[in-house]
Steps between C-alpha positions, in 0.01 A plus 500: 500500500640818655840591606569672823827630646565446862795616726769236528416414859119467427595295206710264706237476760238417237723234347571348853123485583412347157766234545387427854142445374619312200310738257606744226564864595229611259245283679598635836465848369157435346391350840621811673317732251172294528516517887556881478168581336321765696230401748173686513635771724800577278272526206267721684766755629481824296160433355363833639807706458403859538802649347574705813867504562496716823530331836171416658453595865202298632489705829459819310235361278307364787515831679381681185202251467417531866478875474270465211241288688217677660410440857198292567312691768242234563756245613438419861173694508336209666775443740344395842774606722479164683810342622356151486702247298383215259526239769259685738265572205489128427425417861208753502363349179524147644326606821199617296494187287600692185610259219394185686296270296188374689566154369826496685326562832 
């Protein structure tokens, strides 16, 4: 058994809670300690600590990384310039029978 020292007001609150439950103070403390075990997230925090102590500015990091990226010149190379939307394209495909199973006719 271990001995712990509590401030007077905390000790009084503990004694009152134990009396209210009809249990010993030590049992109540053991229950509190058992319930205070870290969950998965608490156990995980700090696992990948880098050791850096300087403040991290995500916006500056994103800007730096964006500047490093090369431009992809082929993006939009096959852009048709059409202003037709998806709904109109669906209608055109349906008119031509595209995607209709002949068994459904």
